[in-house]
C-alpha positions in Angstrom: 138.1 -71.4 202.6 137.5 -70.1 206.1 137.0 -66.5 206.9 140.5 -66.2 208.4 142.3 -68.3 205.8 143.9 -66.8 202.6 144.1 -70.3 201.1 141.6 -73.1 200.6 140.9 -76.7 201.7 142.0 -78.1 198.3 145.4 -76.7 198.6 145.6 -77.7 202.3 144.8 -81.3 201.5 147.3 -81.3 198.6 150.1 -79.9 200.7 149.4 -82.4 203.5 149.4 -85.3 201.1 152.6 -84.3 199.3 154.3 -83.5 202.7 153.4 -87.0 204.0 155.2 -88.5 201.0 158.4 -86.9 202.1 158.2 -87.5 205.8 161.2 -89.8 205.8 163.3 -87.1 204.1 162.1 -84.3 206.4 162.9 -86.4 209.5 166.6 -86.4 208.4 166.6 -82.5 208.3 166.3 -81.4 212.0 166.2 -77.7 211.2 163.2 -78.1 208.9 161.5 -80.5 211.4 161.9 -78.0 214.2 160.6 -75.1 212.1 157.5 -77.0 211.1 156.5 -77.7 214.7 156.2 -74.0 215.4 153.8 -73.2 212.5 150.0 -73.2 212.2 147.3 -72.2 209.7 148.3 -70.8 206.3 151.9 -70.6 207.3 152.0 -74.3 207.9 150.1 -75.1 204.7 152.5 -73.2 202.5 155.6 -74.4 204.4 154.4 -78.0 204.1 153.8 -77.4 200.3 157.3 -75.9 200.2 158.8 -79.1 201.7 156.5 -81.6 200.1 156.8 -80.6 196.4 159.9 -78.6 195.3 163.1 -80.2 193.9 165.0 -82.2 196.5 167.9 -79.7 196.5 165.7 -76.9 197.7 164.4 -79.0 200.5 167.8 -80.3 201.5 170.2 -77.4 201.0 168.1 -74.2 201.4 168.0 -72.6 204.9 164.5 -73.1 206.4 164.4 -69.4 207.4 164.7 -68.5 203.7 161.8 -70.7 202.7 159.7 -69.3 205.5 160.5 -65.8 204.3 158.9 -66.7 200.9 155.9 -68.0 202.8 155.4 -64.9 205.0 156.0 -62.5 202.1 153.4 -64.2 199.9 150.8 -64.3 202.6 151.4 -60.6 203.3 150.8 -59.8 199.6 147.6 -61.9 199.7 146.3 -59.8 202.6 147.4 -56.3 201.4 147.6 -56.1 197.6 144.4 -55.7 195.6 145.7 -57.5 192.5 146.8 -60.5 194.6 143.9 -60.8 197.1 141.4 -62.2 194.6 143.6 -64.4 192.5 142.6 -68.1 192.2 144.6 -70.1 194.7 146.5 -72.1 192.1 147.6 -68.9 190.2 148.7 -67.4 193.5 150.7 -70.5 194.6 152.5 -71.1 191.3 153.2 -67.5 190.2 153.3 -65.3 193.3 154.4 -67.5 196.1 156.6 -70.1 194.4 160.2 -69.5 195.5 161.9 -71.0 192.4 161.8 -69.5 188.9 164.4 -71.4 187.0 167.6 -73.0 188.2 168.9 -70.0 190.2 170.1 -70.3 193.8 167.3 -69.4 196.1 167.8 -66.2 198.0 165.7 -64.1 200.4 165.4 -61.0 198.2 161.7 -60.5 197.6 161.1 -58.3 200.7 164.0 -56.0 199.5 162.5 -55.8 196.0 159.1 -55.0 197.5 160.5 -52.2 199.6 162.2 -50.8 196.4 159.1 -51.0 194.3 156.0 -50.5 196.5 156.1 -46.7 196.6 156.7 -46.6 192.8 153.7 -48.7 191.9 151.3 -47.4 194.5 148.2 -46.0 192.8 148.8 -47.7 189.5 146.7 -50.5 188.0 148.3 -53.9 187.6 149.2 -53.3 183.9 151.0 -50.1 184.6 152.6 -51.5 187.7 154.0 -54.3 185.5 155.4 -51.9 183.0 156.9 -49.7 185.7 158.5 -52.7 187.3 160.2 -53.5 184.0 161.6 -49.9 183.9 163.0 -50.4 187.4 164.7 -53.6 186.2 166.2 -51.7 183.3 167.6 -49.1 185.7 169.6 -51.9 187.3 170.4 -54.5 184.7 171.1 -54.7 181.0 171.9 -57.6 178.7 175.3 -59.2 178.6 176.1 -62.7 177.4 177.8 -65.1 179.9 178.1 -68.7 181.0 175.1 -71.0 181.7 174.9 -70.6 185.5 171.8 -68.6 186.2 172.3 -65.8 188.7 169.5 -65.1 191.1 168.1 -61.5 191.5 170.8 -60.5 194.0 173.7 -61.7 191.9 172.3 -60.0 188.8 171.7 -56.7 190.7 175.3 -56.9 192.1 176.7 -57.2 188.6 174.3 -54.8 186.7 174.4 -57.3 183.8 172.7 -60.5 182.9 171.8 -62.7 180.0 168.1 -63.1 179.1 167.6 -66.0 181.5 168.9 -63.8 184.4 167.1 -60.6 183.2 163.8 -62.6 183.1 164.5 -64.2 186.5 165.0 -60.7 187.9 161.8 -59.3 186.4 159.7 -62.4 187.6 161.3 -61.9 191.1 160.3 -58.2 191.1 156.8 -58.8 189.9 156.2 -61.6 192.4 157.6 -59.4 195.1 154.7 -57.0 194.6 152.1 -59.7 194.1 151.7 -59.7 190.4 151.7 -63.3 189.0 154.6 -63.8 186.7 156.5 -66.6 185.0 159.6 -67.0 182.8 158.7 -68.1 179.3 161.4 -69.9 177.3 162.1 -71.2 173.9 164.9 -73.8 174.5 166.3 -73.3 171.0 165.1 -71.2 168.0 164.6 -73.1 164.8 165.6 -70.2 162.5 168.9 -69.1 164.2 171.5 -70.4 166.6 170.2 -69.2 169.9 167.5 -69.4 172.5 165.6 -66.8 174.5 163.7 -66.2 177.7 161.1 -63.5 178.3 158.3 -62.9 180.9 154.6 -63.2 181.0 152.6 -61.4 183.8 149.0 -62.1 184.7 147.2 -58.8 184.8 143.5 -57.9 184.2 142.6 -61.5 183.8 145.0 -62.5 181.1 148.7 -63.2 180.5 150.7 -60.4 178.8 154.3 -60.7 177.6 157.2 -58.4 177.8 161.0 -58.4 177.3 162.8 -58.4 180.6 164.8 -55.2 181.2 163.7 -54.1 177.8 160.7 -51.9 178.8 158.1 -50.5 176.5 155.1 -48.2 177.1 152.6 -50.9 176.4 152.5 -54.7 177.0 152.8 -57.5 174.5 155.8 -56.0 172.8 159.4 -57.2 172.5 162.1 -57.7 169.9 161.3 -61.4 170.0 157.6 -61.0 169.1 158.2 -61.7 165.4 160.8 -64.4 166.1 158.3 -66.2 168.4 155.9 -66.7 165.5 158.6 -69.1 164.2 159.2 -71.0 167.4 159.1 -74.7 167.5 158.4 -74.8 171.2 157.6 -72.3 173.9 157.2 -73.3 177.5 156.9 -72.2 181.1 157.8 -74.1 184.3 155.8 -75.1 187.3 157.3 -77.2 190.1 154.3 -79.3 191.3 151.1 -80.6 189.8 148.6 -78.7 192.0 145.9 -77.1 189.9 142.3 -75.9 190.4 141.8 -75.5 186.6 143.7 -72.2 186.2 147.2 -73.5 185.7 148.4 -76.1 183.2 150.4 -78.6 185.4 150.2 -81.5 183.0 153.8 -81.5 181.7 152.4 -80.8 178.2 155.9 -79.9 177.1 157.7 -82.6 179.1 159.5 -82.4 182.4 160.0 -84.8 185.3 158.8 -85.2 188.9 160.4 -82.0 190.0 159.7 -79.7 187.1 156.7 -79.7 184.7 156.8 -77.8 181.5 153.6 -76.1 180.3 153.4 -75.9 176.5 152.6 -72.3 175.4 153.7 -72.7 171.7 150.2 -72.2 170.3 150.0 -68.8 172.1 152.8 -67.5 169.9 153.0 -69.6 166.6 151.0 -71.8 164.3 151.3 -75.4 165.7 150.9 -79.0 164.8 150.0 -81.7 167.3 152.6 -84.3 166.3 151.6 -87.9 167.2 154.5 -90.3 167.5 154.0 -94.1 167.5 156.9 -96.3 168.7 156.9 -99.9 167.6 159.4 -102.8 167.7 160.7 -104.6 164.7 157.5 -106.7 164.6 155.2 -103.7 164.5 154.1 -104.1 168.2 153.7 -101.0 170.4 156.9 -100.2 172.3 156.0 -98.8 175.8 158.4 -96.8 178.0 160.6 -95.5 175.2 162.3 -92.1 175.6 161.1 -89.8 172.9 163.1 -86.6 172.3 162.1 -83.9 169.9 165.3 -82.4 168.7 166.2 -79.2 166.8 169.5 -78.6 165.0 170.8 -75.5 166.7 174.5 -74.5 167.1 175.3 -77.5 164.8 173.9 -80.1 167.3 170.6 -81.8 167.7 169.2 -80.4 171.0 166.1 -82.0 172.7 163.7 -79.1 173.1 161.1 -81.5 174.6 160.9 -85.0 175.8 158.2 -87.6 176.4 157.8 -91.3 177.2 155.7 -93.6 175.0 152.6 -95.0 176.7 151.4 -98.6 176.7 150.2 -98.2 173.1 153.6 -96.8 172.1 152.2 -93.3 171.7 153.6 -89.9 172.6 152.4 -86.5 171.5 153.8 -83.0 171.4 152.5 -79.7 170.2 155.2 -78.1 168.1 155.7 -75.2 165.6 155.7 -75.9 161.9 159.2 -76.9 160.8 161.7 -79.7 160.7 162.2 -81.8 163.9 164.2 -84.9 164.6 162.2 -87.4 166.6 164.8 -89.5 168.4 163.6 -92.6 170.2 165.7 -94.8 172.6 165.3 -97.5 175.1 167.8 -99.9 176.8 170.7 -98.7 174.7 169.0 -98.9 171.3 167.9 -95.9 169.3 166.3 -94.8 166.1 165.3 -91.4 164.7 163.2 -89.9 161.9 163.2 -86.3 160.6 159.8 -84.9 159.9 158.4 -81.5 158.8 155.5 -80.7 161.0 154.2 -78.2 158.4 153.0 -81.1 156.4 153.1 -84.1 158.9 151.1 -84.7 162.1 152.0 -88.3 162.7 155.1 -90.4 162.5 156.0 -94.0 163.3 159.5 -94.8 164.6 160.7 -98.4 164.6 162.9 -99.3 167.5 164.7 -102.5 166.6 167.4 -104.2 168.6 170.6 -102.3 167.9 174.1 -102.1 169.6 174.2 -99.8 172.5 176.4 -96.9 173.5 178.5 -99.3 175.5 179.4 -101.7 172.8 179.2 -99.1 170.0 179.5 -101.7 167.2 177.5 -99.6 164.7 178.8 -99.1 162.1 181.0 -102.2 162.0 184.7 -101.7 162.8 185.5 -102.5 159.2 183.7 -99.3 158.1 185.7 -97.3 155.4 188.3 -94.8 156.6 186.7 -92.2 154.3 183.2 -91.6 155.8 180.0 -91.4 153.8 178.2 -88.2 154.3 174.4 -88.0 154.3 172.8 -84.7 153.3 169.7 -83.4 155.1 167.7 -80.3 154.4 165.9 -78.7 157.4 163.1 -76.3 157.2 162.5 -73.5 159.7 159.0 -72.3 160.4 158.0 -69.3 158.2 157.8 -65.8 159.8 154.2 -65.1 160.9 152.3 -62.1 162.1 153.3 -61.0 165.6 150.7 -60.2 168.3 152.1 -56.7 169.0 150.7 -53.5 167.6 153.0 -50.6 166.4 153.7 -47.9 168.9 152.3 -44.5 168.3 155.0 -41.8 167.6 154.4 -40.5 171.1 154.8 -44.0 172.6 157.9 -44.6 170.6 159.4 -41.3 171.7 158.5 -42.0 175.3 160.0 -45.5 175.2 163.3 -44.2 173.7 163.5 -41.4 176.3 162.8 -43.6 179.3 165.1 -46.4 178.1 167.9 -43.9 177.7 167.2 -42.5 181.2 167.1 -46.1 182.6 170.5 -46.9 181.0 172.0 -43.7 182.3 170.8 -44.6 185.8 172.1 -48.1 185.5 175.5 -46.9 184.3 175.8 -44.4 187.2 174.8 -47.1 189.7 177.4 -49.6 188.4 180.0 -46.8 188.4 179.2 -46.2 192.0 180.2 -49.8 192.9 183.8 -48.5 192.9 183.1 -46.3 195.9 182.0 -49.3 198.0 185.7 -49.8 198.8 187.6 -46.6 199.7 191.0 -45.7 198.5 192.7 -46.2 201.9 191.5 -49.8 201.9 192.6 -50.4 198.3 196.0 -49.1 199.3 196.1 -51.5 202.2 195.3 -54.4 200.0 198.0 -53.4 197.4 200.6 -53.1 200.2 199.6 -56.4 201.7 199.5 -58.5 198.5 202.6 -56.9 196.9 204.6 -59.8 198.4 202.5 -62.4 196.6 203.4 -61.3 193.1 204.6 -58.2 191.2 201.2 -57.7 189.6 199.1 -58.5 192.7 197.9 -54.9 193.0 196.5 -55.0 189.5 194.9 -58.4 190.2 193.2 -57.1 193.3 191.9 -54.0 191.4 190.5 -56.2 188.7 188.9 -58.6 191.2 187.1 -55.8 193.0 185.9 -54.3 189.7 184.5 -57.6 188.6 182.7 -58.2 191.9 180.5 -55.2 191.4 178.3 -54.6 194.5 179.8 -57.7 196.1 183.3 -56.0 196.3 183.0 -55.5 200.1 182.7 -59.2 200.6 185.8 -59.8 198.4 187.6 -57.1 200.3 186.8 -58.6 203.7 188.1 -61.9 202.6 191.4 -60.5 201.4 191.8 -58.5 204.6 190.9 -61.4 206.9 193.4 -61.7 209.8 191.6 -64.4 211.8 194.0 -65.8 214.4 195.4 -69.0 213.0 197.9 -69.6 215.8 195.7 -72.1 217.7 196.9 -75.7 217.6 193.9 -76.7 215.5 194.1 -73.8 213.1 195.2 -74.1 209.5 197.8 -72.1 207.7 195.9 -69.9 205.3 198.3 -67.9 203.1 197.7 -64.7 201.1 198.8 -66.6 198.1 196.0 -69.0 198.6 193.5 -66.2 199.1 194.5 -64.4 195.9 194.7 -67.7 193.9 191.2 -68.7 195.1 189.6 -65.5 193.9 191.5 -65.6 190.6 190.1 -69.0 189.9 186.5 -67.7 190.2 184.4 -66.3 187.3 182.9 -62.8 187.3 179.6 -64.3 188.2 181.1 -66.1 191.2 182.8 -62.9 192.4 179.5 -61.0 192.3 177.5 -63.4 194.4 179.8 -65.6 196.4 179.3 -65.3 200.2 182.0 -64.6 202.8 181.3 -67.9 204.4 181.8 -69.8 201.2 185.2 -68.1 200.5 186.4 -68.7 204.1 185.3 -72.3 204.0 187.0 -72.9 200.6 190.4 -71.5 201.6 190.5 -73.2 205.0 189.3 -76.6 203.8 191.9 -76.5 201.0 194.6 -75.5 203.5 193.8 -78.7 205.4 194.6 -80.7 202.3 197.3 -78.6 200.7 200.4 -80.5 201.9 199.0 -83.8 200.7 198.0 -82.3 197.3 201.3 -80.7 196.7 203.6 -83.3 198.1 201.8 -86.5 197.2 198.9 -86.2 194.8 200.9 -83.9 192.5 204.3 -85.4 193.0 204.4 -86.6 189.4 204.1 -83.0 188.2 207.0 -80.7 187.8 207.4 -78.7 191.0 207.0 -75.4 189.2 203.6 -76.4 187.9 202.1 -78.0 191.0 200.7 -74.9 192.7 198.7 -73.9 189.6 197.1 -77.3 189.5 196.5 -77.2 193.2 194.9 -73.8 192.9 192.6 -74.8 190.1 191.6 -78.3 191.1 191.9 -78.4 194.9 191.7 -74.8 196.2 189.1 -73.7 193.7 185.5 -74.2 195.0 183.8 -74.1 191.6 183.2 -77.5 189.8 180.4 -76.9 187.4 177.4 -74.7 187.8 176.5 -75.8 191.3 175.9 -73.3 194.2 179.0 -72.6 196.2 177.6 -74.1 199.5 180.5 -73.3 201.8 180.4 -76.8 203.3 183.8 -78.3 202.4 185.2 -78.1 206.0 182.0 -79.9 207.2 182.5 -82.4 204.5 186.0 -83.1 205.6 184.7 -83.8 209.1 182.1 -86.1 207.8 184.7 -88.0 205.7 186.9 -88.5 208.8 184.0 -90.0 210.7 182.5 -92.2 207.9 185.3 -93.2 205.6 188.9 -94.5 205.4 190.3 -91.3 204.0 193.8 -92.7 203.4 192.3 -95.5 201.3 190.2 -93.0 199.3 193.3 -90.8 198.6 195.3 -93.8 197.5 192.5 -95.0 195.2 190.3 -92.0 194.3 188.0 -94.0 192.1 186.7 -95.6 195.3 185.1 -92.2 196.2 182.4 -93.1 193.7 181.4 -96.2 195.6 181.6 -94.4 198.9 179.0 -92.0 197.7 176.8 -94.7 196.3 176.9 -96.5 199.6 175.4 -93.5 201.3 172.4 -92.7 199.2 169.1 -94.4 198.6 169.0 -95.3 194.9 165.2 -95.5 194.9 164.9 -91.9 195.9 167.7 -90.6 193.6 166.2 -90.9 190.2 164.8 -87.4 189.5 167.3 -84.7 188.5 167.2 -81.3 190.3 167.6 -77.8 188.9 170.9 -77.5 190.9 173.0 -80.4 192.2 172.5 -81.3 195.8 175.5 -80.4 197.9 177.7 -83.3 199.0 177.0 -82.8 202.7 173.3 -82.6 201.8 173.5 -85.9 199.9 175.3 -87.6 202.8 172.8 -86.2 205.3 169.6 -86.9 203.4 170.7 -90.0 201.5 169.6 -88.7 198.1 171.9 -88.1 195.2 170.9 -87.4 191.6 173.3 -88.4 188.7 174.5 -84.8 188.3 174.8 -84.4 192.1 176.9 -87.6 192.3 179.3 -86.4 189.5 179.7 -83.0 191.3 180.1 -84.6 194.7 182.8 -86.9 193.3 184.9 -83.9 192.3 184.2 -82.0 195.6 185.1 -85.0 197.8 188.3 -85.6 195.9 189.3 -82.0 196.3 188.4 -82.1 200.0 190.8 -85.0 200.3 193.5 -83.1 198.5 193.2 -85.1 195.3 193.0 -82.7 192.3 189.7 -83.4 190.3 187.6 -81.7 187.7 185.1 -82.2 185.0 186.8 -83.2 181.7 186.9 -80.0 179.7 185.9 -81.9 176.5 183.2 -84.3 177.7 182.1 -83.0 181.1 182.7 -86.3 182.8 184.3 -86.3 186.3 188.0 -87.2 186.5 190.7 -87.2 189.1 194.5 -86.7 188.9 196.8 -89.6 189.9 200.4 -90.1 188.8 200.5 -86.8 187.0 197.5 -87.7 184.7 193.8 -87.1 184.8 191.7 -90.3 184.7 188.0 -90.8 184.0 186.0 -93.0 186.3 185.3 -96.6 185.3 182.3 -96.8 183.0 180.1 -98.5 185.6 179.1 -96.5 188.7 179.7 -99.5 190.9 183.3 -100.0 189.7 185.7 -100.3 192.7 189.0 -101.3 191.1 192.1 -100.7 193.1 194.0 -99.2 190.1 193.3 -96.3 187.8 191.5 -97.6 184.7 193.5 -97.7 181.5 192.5 -94.9 179.2 191.1 -96.2 175.9 191.5 -93.3 173.5 191.8 -92.7 169.8 193.1 -89.9 167.7 190.8 -88.0 165.3 192.1 -85.3 163.0 189.4 -83.0 161.6 190.4 -81.2 158.4 188.8 -77.9 157.3 187.7 -77.5 153.7 190.1 -75.5 151.5 190.4 -71.9 152.5 187.7 -72.2 155.2 187.8 -72.4 159.0 184.4 -73.5 160.1 183.4 -72.4 163.6 182.6 -75.1 166.1 179.1 -74.8 167.4 178.0 -72.8 164.4 179.2 -74.7 161.3 180.0 -78.1 162.7 179.9 -80.3 165.8 181.2 -83.7 167.0 179.2 -85.9 169.3 179.8 -89.2 171.0 177.1 -91.8 171.7 176.3 -92.1 175.4 173.5 -93.3 177.7 172.3 -90.1 179.3 169.4 -88.7 181.3 167.0 -89.0 178.3 168.2 -92.3 176.9 170.8 -93.1 174.3 171.9 -90.2 172.1 174.9 -88.3 170.8 176.4 -85.8 173.2 178.5 -83.0 171.7 182.1 -82.6 172.8 183.0 -79.2 174.2 185.5 -77.9 171.5 184.4 -74.3 171.6 187.8 -73.0 172.6 189.9 -75.4 170.4 191.7 -73.5 167.7 192.6 -74.7 164.2 196.2 -75.6 163.7 196.5 -74.5 160.1 193.7 -76.4 158.4 193.6 -79.2 161.1 192.3 -79.9 164.5 193.7 -83.0 166.2 191.7 -84.5 169.0 192.3 -87.2 171.6 188.9 -88.8 172.2 187.5 -91.8 174.0 186.8 -94.8 171.9 183.1 -95.1 170.8 180.6 -94.2 168.2 180.8 -90.6 166.9 178.6 -88.3 164.7 180.0 -85.4 162.7 177.5 -82.7 161.6 178.2 -79.8 159.3 175.6 -77.2 158.6 175.0 -74.0 156.5 172.3 -71.7 157.8 170.2 -70.0 155.1 168.7 -66.5 155.4 165.3 -68.1 155.7 166.4 -70.0 158.8 166.6 -73.3 157.1 169.7 -75.4 157.1 171.6 -77.5 154.6 173.5 -80.2 156.5 175.7 -83.1 156.1 176.3 -85.8 158.8 178.4 -88.9 159.1 178.7 -91.6 161.7 181.8 -93.7 162.5 183.3 -95.8 165.2 186.7 -95.1 166.8 188.5 -97.9 168.5 191.2 -97.6 171.1 194.5 -96.7 169.5 192.9 -95.9 166.2 193.9 -92.8 164.2 191.5 -91.3 161.7 191.3 -88.2 159.5 188.0 -86.7 158.4 187.6 -83.6 156.1 184.5 -81.6 156.9 182.1 -81.6 154.0 180.2 -78.2 153.8 177.3 -77.6 151.5 177.1 -74.5 149.3 173.7 -72.9 148.7 172.7 -71.2 145.5 172.1 -67.4 145.4 168.4 -68.0 144.9 168.3 -69.9 148.2 169.6 -66.8 150.0 166.4 -64.8 149.2 163.9 -64.2 151.9 160.3 -62.8 152.1 159.8 -61.1 155.4 157.5 -58.2 156.3 159.7 -55.4 157.6 158.6 -52.7 160.1 157.9 -49.3 158.6 160.6 -47.9 160.8 161.1 -44.2 161.5 164.3 -42.4 160.5 165.5 -38.9 161.6 167.6 -36.2 160.1 170.9 -35.5 161.8 169.4 -32.3 163.3 166.1 -34.1 164.3 164.1 -31.5 162.4 162.5 -34.0 160.1 161.5 -37.7 160.1 160.7 -40.2 157.4 159.2 -43.6 157.5 161.1 -46.3 155.7 158.2 -46.6 153.2 158.8 -42.9 152.3 162.5 -43.5 151.6 162.0 -46.6 149.4 161.0 -46.6 145.8 159.9 -50.1 144.5 163.1 -51.7 145.7 166.3 -50.5 147.3 169.3 -51.3 149.4 169.3 -49.8 152.9 172.8 -49.4 154.5 172.8 -48.6 158.2 176.3 -47.7 159.3 177.9 -47.3 162.7 178.0 -43.5 163.1 181.3 -43.8 165.1 183.0 -45.1 162.0 184.0 -48.5 163.2 186.1 -50.6 160.8 183.3 -52.9 159.5 181.2 -49.9 158.5 184.1 -48.3 156.7 184.7 -51.5 154.7 181.0 -51.7 153.7 180.8 -48.0 152.8 184.0 -48.4 150.8 182.5 -51.2 148.8 179.2 -49.2 148.3 181.2 -46.2 147.0 183.1 -48.4 144.6 179.9 -49.9 143.3 178.1 -46.5 143.1 181.0 -45.0 141.2 181.0 -47.9 138.8 177.3 -47.8 138.1 176.5 -44.1 138.9 173.6 -42.3 137.2 173.0 -38.6 137.3 169.6 -38.6 139.2 169.4 -38.7 142.9 166.7 -37.5 145.3 165.8 -37.4 149.0 168.8 -39.3 150.2 168.7 -41.9 147.5 171.7 -42.6 145.2 170.8 -44.8 142.2 173.0 -47.5 140.9 171.4 -48.9 137.8 167.9 -49.6 138.9 168.8 -50.2 142.6 168.8 -47.1 144.8 170.7 -47.0 148.1 169.4 -45.4 151.3 172.1 -44.4 153.8 171.5 -44.3 157.6 173.6 -44.2 160.7 173.2 -45.5 164.2 173.0 -44.5 167.1 170.7 -41.6 166.5 172.5 -39.0 168.6 176.1 -39.7 167.6 177.7 -37.3 165.1 178.8 -38.9 161.9 182.5 -39.7 162.2 184.9 -37.5 160.2 186.0 -40.6 158.2 182.5 -41.6 157.2 181.6 -38.0 156.4 184.6 -37.6 154.1 183.9 -41.0 152.4 180.2 -40.0 151.7 181.4 -36.7 150.4 183.6 -38.5 147.9 180.4 -39.4 146.0 180.5 -35.9 144.6 177.7 -33.6 143.7 175.1 -33.4 146.3 176.1 -35.9 148.9 173.3 -38.3 149.9 171.4 -37.6 153.1 172.6 -39.9 155.9 169.5 -40.6 157.9 169.6 -41.4 161.6 168.4 -44.6 163.2 167.9 -45.1 166.9 169.1 -48.2 168.7 165.6 -49.6 169.4 164.6 -49.3 165.7 167.9 -50.9 164.6 167.3 -53.8 167.0 163.8 -54.4 165.6 165.0 -54.2 162.0 167.8 -56.6 162.5 165.9 -59.1 164.6 163.0 -58.8 162.3 165.3 -60.0 159.5 166.8 -62.6 161.8 170.4 -61.2 161.7 172.7 -60.3 164.5 171.5 -57.1 166.3 174.8 -56.7 168.1 176.7 -56.0 164.8 176.9 -52.9 162.7 176.5 -52.2 159.8 173.4 -53.7 158.4 172.7 -54.2 154.7 169.0 -54.7 153.9 167.6 -55.5 150.5 163.9 -54.5 150.5 161.0 -53.8 148.1 157.4 -52.7 148.4 154.4 -55.0 147.9 151.3 -52.9 148.1 151.4 -51.2 151.5 153.9 -53.6 152.9 157.7 -53.5 153.0 159.3 -56.9 152.2 162.8 -57.7 153.2 164.5 -60.2 150.8 168.0 -60.3 152.2 169.9 -58.8 155.1 173.4 -59.1 156.7 175.2 -57.5 159.6 178.8 -56.9 160.2 181.3 -57.1 157.3 181.9 -59.9 154.9 184.0 -59.5 151.8 181.7 -59.2 148.8 178.6 -58.6 150.8 177.7 -55.4 148.9 178.0 -57.0 145.5 175.9 -59.9 146.7 173.2 -57.5 147.9 173.0 -55.8 144.5 172.8 -59.1 142.7 170.0 -60.3 145.1 168.2 -56.9 144.8 168.1 -57.3 141.0 166.4 -60.7 141.2 
């Protein structure tokens, strides 16, 4: 490293080599080529690294000025921040400089975050700066579930809400913005419950420390997930190139591909097994090049948490937690799988014999019985271990609660202030203008502005746009189109869409509107045409791709390079048009986000997902309604009033729409039950996908039961039905069956659900010795002080919500039936099982309804202790039940100086109280 350089020769050589490998691509991107010619020194090195190594979509679609901003900001931090200056170069590159965190759209937001934070962290050491930055994040964003598109920091800040992947992306962005190395840590799926999670690690004082994003604590290495992570089957972090000087694992130890490498961090959190997989053919010979997927049953489907490829000896390895995993191996359309428990197995052989593929789907034979044969499988979740975190002191806990409450109050006030970004006069102007569109247009506009959060001014400008469209080349953009376009967008889209993308979408659609309404949709009733046009031509959103604002440019490219009339007449030919314009040899590796259609056509690179997205976008640009099939996710186009899938081969170029080969499957619910899709059961079809041949679940999340039946129209093929019952210990009792459906076939299958015994509902989990308060806050008790040898703890919603009323009603009935005379310190005995009452949140007065119900117990009414929200979350998550539901019923007992939870439930289920008493007596 020279005296004037902030980097080193090893990085410079690596960047030059990787850049040289992409010279052909860069030469097709004139803006990037021009920028690079102006740079020297460290700026050139990092910019070459930026163009030589990231996923192709970042190189092709991201504005060069944005990438250069990441370069300049990182180098500024390297010069000026003490905790950044002496970092090893590989740590600096991957975890301070690197623009991408997950699959968010890249945005130039780090300088803004730096300006917001730098005064706040000045004078702090790196550890306290890390903690303070998390409080800043909590002042702006809190958790809220949403769809799978990951907002970048700007979008999340605009909304004030985010799921864990977005909260962690924000915190990593903020930490990197002030020069603290940070990474998003991810468990793709939990083994013990139907969910996943992302959190953050920051490198301070020479080691990685973890923290929950937007869930600040007074000390590091704490989070609600710390106990859950001891049960993880896989924990990983991403890097986007293989540069390493020994301080960064860039070996794809948890899988990945050429554009994303997954570093296996599982052993940092949980006990692990190094599972060795040997793949052989039917003769026992090593099978090289097989796709090996390590799959967890989660949300009733087998999800690949990690993948590998067998080497020349047929070997693949993966470090995993200690529980059940399905090792699924496939190659050239054949597949095999074995379920193993890594708690007692560290090696498995999978035999991959010739077998019918997803295409011919002749397994099982067509003569298979109409009544399927179910196979039962028991799956084991890793046991709960000892978390790394230490308990907070009483002062630390008090400080955490106070600062979290303060942060949430600030966030709430900030979000409320978004309404002031558009003044009342402007709102009235909008209402007056759009009243002619529909009778409820004023309410629609109000709702759109509210949903857009801090992006409301962009939405307002779009609605007010009065660009002169009288020129001969101008298009007729109507107010109806503007309102329909916005109404087709999600809340996430509204909070981060740009003005340019909105304007492009409405104008490009207007170019194709007449063809769409008069020709493409001529087979649809006239009253229904505009709705389909608005959703599948005007709407810019296809999947989870960035809204690039390039459809008008795409239309111009199509006019120059294609016979657009022929493509409109035969939309399936769009597929071949796209294939003709890409280099297949450079289009293998998938990207975090799809490459835009104009980017594909310019650069000649198109990944499978990018091609699917581009097919729909091109069709819409031509005025042909198109979408992803809501059930399978495959691209399809509308012709003759019907949506059609593409031919099965990507090179198909038939002149007519393919005949749909479908079957009818009726799924019947068991007597008196309505199993929830994605929780209790799933249906998957065998396909050849990105990681080989496997079953892909259909999207039936929104499909309702019709009585006890659900009738589905599905493509012919091989299907797998899975049912599962989740046990309190995280294990699952499952049934599965596989059957083939031929075109025109009708079949009925009744779901077979397993029934666990009561003994199988018992757990053995160490519970935090949580602190409870009196209603007046003049006394506290630890849970250990409230419990005798065993007890039931009932934590109710202090506001008196209906589920808590139901649970309290059942408790009262039980207490009256079995009441004894003795009671003390808030305990009411029922037989040998006392009950401890508590209410949450801590500061809410007990509702009049709950108070009167408790008083019905007569005598000295039991003390109703108070539980703060942080304590409630740790108790519920510690017992692996839903923290978003009140009330909680906890069955607990003492073992020495430990509290052991044996059963817990949240929410209300009929009979849950009696079940708790029966389990407490065991």
